[in-house]
C-alpha positions in Angstrom: -4.2 -26.3 2.7 -4.8 -22.7 2.9 -4.7 -20.9 6.1 -8.2 -20.3 7.5 -7.9 -17.1 9.7 -9.3 -13.7 9.4 -12.8 -12.0 8.7 -14.4 -14.0 6.1 -17.7 -12.5 4.9 -20.5 -15.2 4.7 -22.1 -13.9 1.5 -25.7 -13.4 0.8 -27.0 -14.9 -2.3 -28.3 -12.1 -4.6 -31.7 -12.6 -6.2 -33.9 -11.0 -8.8 -37.2 -9.6 -8.0 -39.0 -12.9 -9.0 -36.7 -14.6 -6.4 -34.5 -16.5 -8.9 -30.9 -16.6 -8.1 -28.7 -13.6 -9.5 -25.6 -15.6 -10.6 -24.1 -12.6 -12.4 -24.5 -10.8 -9.1 -22.7 -13.5 -7.3 -19.5 -13.0 -9.3 -19.9 -9.2 -9.1 -20.1 -9.3 -5.2 -17.1 -11.8 -5.2 -14.9 -9.6 -7.1 -15.9 -6.6 -5.0 -14.8 -8.4 -1.6 -11.7 -9.9 -3.4 -10.6 -6.3 -4.5 -11.0 -5.2 -0.9 -8.6 -7.9 0.3 -10.7 -10.0 2.3 -9.2 -13.0 4.2 -11.7 -15.4 2.6 -15.2 -16.0 1.6 -18.1 -18.4 2.5 -21.1 -19.3 0.4 -24.1 -21.3 1.0 -24.3 -20.2 4.5 -27.2 -19.1 6.6 -27.0 -15.6 5.4 -27.0 -17.0 1.8 -30.3 -18.7 2.5 -29.0 -22.1 2.0 -32.4 -23.7 3.5 -34.4 -21.9 0.7 -32.3 -23.0 -2.3 -32.8 -26.1 -4.1 -30.3 -28.8 -4.7 -29.5 -27.6 -8.2 -29.1 -24.0 -6.9 -26.7 -24.9 -4.4 -24.7 -26.9 -6.7 -24.6 -24.0 -9.3 -23.8 -21.6 -6.7 -20.8 -23.7 -5.4 -19.6 -23.9 -9.0 -20.0 -20.2 -9.8 -18.3 -19.1 -6.6 -15.4 -21.5 -6.9 -15.0 -20.5 -10.7 -15.0 -16.8 -9.8 -12.6 -16.9 -6.7 -10.2 -19.3 -8.8 -8.0 -19.8 -5.6 -7.3 -16.3 -4.9 -8.6 -16.5 -1.4 -9.9 -19.2 0.7 -13.3 -20.3 -0.1 -15.5 -22.2 2.4 -18.8 -23.7 1.2 -21.6 -24.5 3.4 -22.7 -28.3 3.1 -25.3 -28.4 5.8 -28.3 -30.6 5.3 -31.0 -32.0 7.7 -29.8 -35.8 6.7 -26.2 -37.0 7.2 -26.4 -38.5 3.6 -27.3 -35.3 2.2 -24.7 -33.5 4.0 -22.1 -36.1 2.7 -23.4 -35.5 -0.8 -23.1 -31.7 -0.6 -19.6 -31.8 1.0 -18.4 -34.2 -1.9 -19.7 -31.7 -4.4 -18.0 -28.9 -2.4 -14.7 -30.7 -2.5 -14.9 -31.5 -6.3 -15.6 -27.7 -7.4 -12.4 -26.8 -5.3 -13.4 -25.7 -1.9 -10.8 -25.1 0.6 -13.1 -26.2 3.5 -16.8 -27.0 4.2 -19.0 -25.4 6.8 -21.3 -28.0 8.5 -24.0 -27.7 11.0 -25.9 -30.4 12.9 -29.3 -31.2 11.7 -31.8 -28.3 12.2 -34.9 -30.0 12.6 -34.4 -33.3 14.2 -32.7 -31.7 17.3 -30.2 -34.6 17.8 -28.3 -35.6 20.9 -24.7 -35.0 21.3 -23.5 -38.5 20.3 -25.6 -38.3 17.2 -24.3 -34.8 16.2 -20.8 -36.5 16.7 -21.6 -39.2 14.5 -23.0 -36.8 11.8 -20.0 -34.6 11.9 -17.6 -37.6 11.9 -19.2 -39.3 8.9 -19.4 -36.2 6.7 -15.7 -35.3 7.7 -14.7 -38.9 6.8 -16.3 -38.7 3.4 -14.1 -35.9 2.2 -10.3 -34.7 2.3 -11.0 -30.9 2.9 -11.0 -29.2 6.3 -14.3 -29.2 7.8 -15.7 -26.2 9.9 -18.2 -27.6 12.2 -20.9 -25.0 13.4 -22.7 -24.6 16.8 -25.6 -22.4 16.6 -28.5 -23.1 19.1 -30.7 -20.4 17.9 -31.2 -21.8 14.5 -30.6 -25.5 15.0 -32.2 -25.9 18.5 -29.3 -27.6 19.8 -26.3 -26.2 21.9 -23.6 -28.6 21.1 -21.6 -29.7 24.3 -18.0 -28.3 24.6 -16.8 -31.9 25.1 -18.4 -33.1 22.1 -17.0 -30.1 19.9 -13.4 -31.1 21.5 -14.0 -34.8 20.8 -14.9 -34.0 17.2 -11.6 -32.2 16.7 -9.5 -34.6 18.5 -10.9 -37.8 16.9 -11.4 -36.6 13.3 -8.3 -35.2 11.5 -10.0 -32.8 9.1 -12.3 -31.3 11.6 -10.1 -28.4 12.1 -12.4 -25.3 12.9 -15.5 -24.4 14.9 -18.0 -21.7 14.1 -19.1 -20.8 17.6 -22.4 -18.8 17.7 -23.9 -19.7 20.9 -23.2 -16.3 22.3 -21.5 -18.1 25.3 -18.1 -16.6 25.4 -16.9 -19.1 27.9 -17.7 -21.7 25.6 -15.3 -20.3 22.8 -12.7 -19.8 25.6 -12.7 -23.3 26.6 -12.7 -24.5 23.1 -9.8 -22.2 22.4 -7.8 -23.3 25.4 -8.5 -27.0 25.8 -8.5 -27.6 21.9 -5.7 -25.2 21.1 -3.6 -28.1 19.4 -6.4 -29.5 17.2 -9.4 -27.1 16.7 -9.4 -23.4 16.0 -12.6 -21.3 16.9 -14.1 -18.6 14.5 -16.2 -16.3 15.9 -19.8 -16.8 14.7 -21.6 -13.9 16.8 -21.1 -10.6 15.3 -21.9 -8.7 18.4 -19.2 -10.7 20.2 -16.2 -10.5 17.8 -13.6 -8.6 19.6 -14.3 -10.5 22.7 -14.0 -13.7 20.8 -10.7 -12.7 19.4 -9.5 -11.8 23.0 -10.6 -15.4 24.1 -8.7 -16.9 21.2 -10.7 -17.0 18.1 -8.7 -17.1 15.0 -11.2 -15.8 12.6 -14.8 -14.4 12.2 -17.7 -15.7 10.0 -18.8 -12.3 9.4 -22.4 -11.2 8.4 -21.6 -7.7 8.7 -18.5 -8.4 6.3 -21.1 -8.2 3.5 -21.8 -4.6 4.2 -18.5 -3.2 5.6 -15.8 -5.7 4.5 -12.9 -3.3 4.8 -13.8 -2.6 8.5 -14.1 -6.2 9.3 -10.9 -6.8 7.9 -9.3 -3.7 9.7 -10.8 -5.0 13.0 -9.1 -8.5 12.8 -5.7 -6.9 11.6 -5.6 -4.5 14.1 -6.2 -7.1 16.9 -3.7 -9.3 15.3 -1.1 -6.5 15.3 -1.8 -5.9 18.9 -3.1 -2.5 18.1 -5.8 -2.7 20.6 -7.0 1.0 20.8 -7.6 1.0 16.9 -9.4 -2.4 17.3 -11.6 -1.0 20.0 -12.3 2.0 18.0 -13.2 -0.1 15.1 -15.5 -2.3 17.1 -17.3 0.8 18.8 -18.1 2.1 15.4 -19.4 -1.1 13.9 -21.2 -2.5 17.2 -24.4 -0.8 16.2 -24.7 -2.6 13.0 -23.4 -5.8 14.4 -26.2 -5.7 17.1 -28.7 -4.8 14.6 -27.9 -7.8 12.7 -28.1 -10.1 15.6 -31.0 -8.7 17.3 -33.4 -7.9 14.3 -34.3 -11.4 13.4 -33.8 -10.1 9.8 -30.1 -10.3 9.2 -30.7 -11.7 5.7 -33.0 -8.7 4.7 -30.5 -6.3 6.4 -27.7 -7.6 4.4 -29.3 -7.6 1.1 -30.7 -4.2 1.6 -27.2 -2.9 2.5 -25.8 -4.3 -0.6 -28.5 -2.7 -2.6 -27.8 0.7 -1.1 -24.2 0.3 -2.1 -25.0 -0.5 -5.6 -24.1 -4.2 -5.0 -26.2 -7.1 -5.9 -28.8 -7.9 -3.3 -32.4 -8.0 -4.2 -35.2 -9.7 -2.2 -35.0 -12.7 0.1 -37.2 -15.6 -0.7 -40.6 -15.8 1.2 -41.6 -16.4 4.0 -38.8 -13.6 4.6 -40.4 -10.3 3.9 -38.6 -6.9 3.3 -37.5 -4.5 6.2 -40.3 -2.4 7.3 -40.0 1.3 6.8 -38.7 1.8 10.3 -36.2 -1.0 10.0 -35.0 0.6 6.7 -34.4 4.1 8.3 -32.5 2.4 11.3 -30.4 0.6 8.6 -29.7 3.8 6.7 -29.1 5.8 9.8 -26.3 3.2 10.9 -24.8 3.0 7.4 -24.7 6.8 7.3 -22.8 7.0 10.7 -20.3 4.5 9.0 -20.3 6.8 5.9 -21.4 3.8 3.8 -24.4 5.7 2.5 -25.8 9.1 2.7 -28.9 9.4 4.8 
């Protein structure tokens, strides 16, 4: 099993102007990130608009990504679905194409109770032989999974090995890290709490900002891991305006895709009902990227 640690960009799904998936752009973006020595990659996540993709598109995206990555870095594939059986099907597909792990959130419309979430995670994990990174994000799923439920899933199910913690509650990540240190490892899922999360024991970062600033995301993790806290704080101070904009705007997908376009990478539109950035939002983004010396304003 490949080690899952470090900053993993959770990739946008590039699209053409007619909102069809740009699979060549997927390949080009993957090459870009691998050339910059990212720790790993994630596809079919929320930033990848998984809820807006058809089953066939998700399958093709899994296949294209796995073939392009070709084992060079760890690849995590999102396998979330509203029903447990669909999540099992997606996870089996991810394993069959060669994913190194699956990223799995609870049902995002049913608002299940904790015991139902536990059974969902366990059933899906039991259907596969790859590691499972479960995912707590109350802002999108409407449920803030209890700490004990997360710990129980990690204790009871051998291949539930990681948790993407996106509640924004730093004490929850702390408690998971401390109490579950022997069996479940937390990844930061909140871009505006990444260094705090590392300090509380996170071993990785599911990074939305990493689409736009993969080198800085990698440098932040490496500086922290090497104990160079002055450098880590300096990088964090620099990227925090972007991280805050992504977390607070409600348009993180559109921001990422516009950021990719501005750098000559494959972005394109998001599928409706997501609409493009307003002129003011676009100016804000370009100002942030200009400060980071990513684009000229």
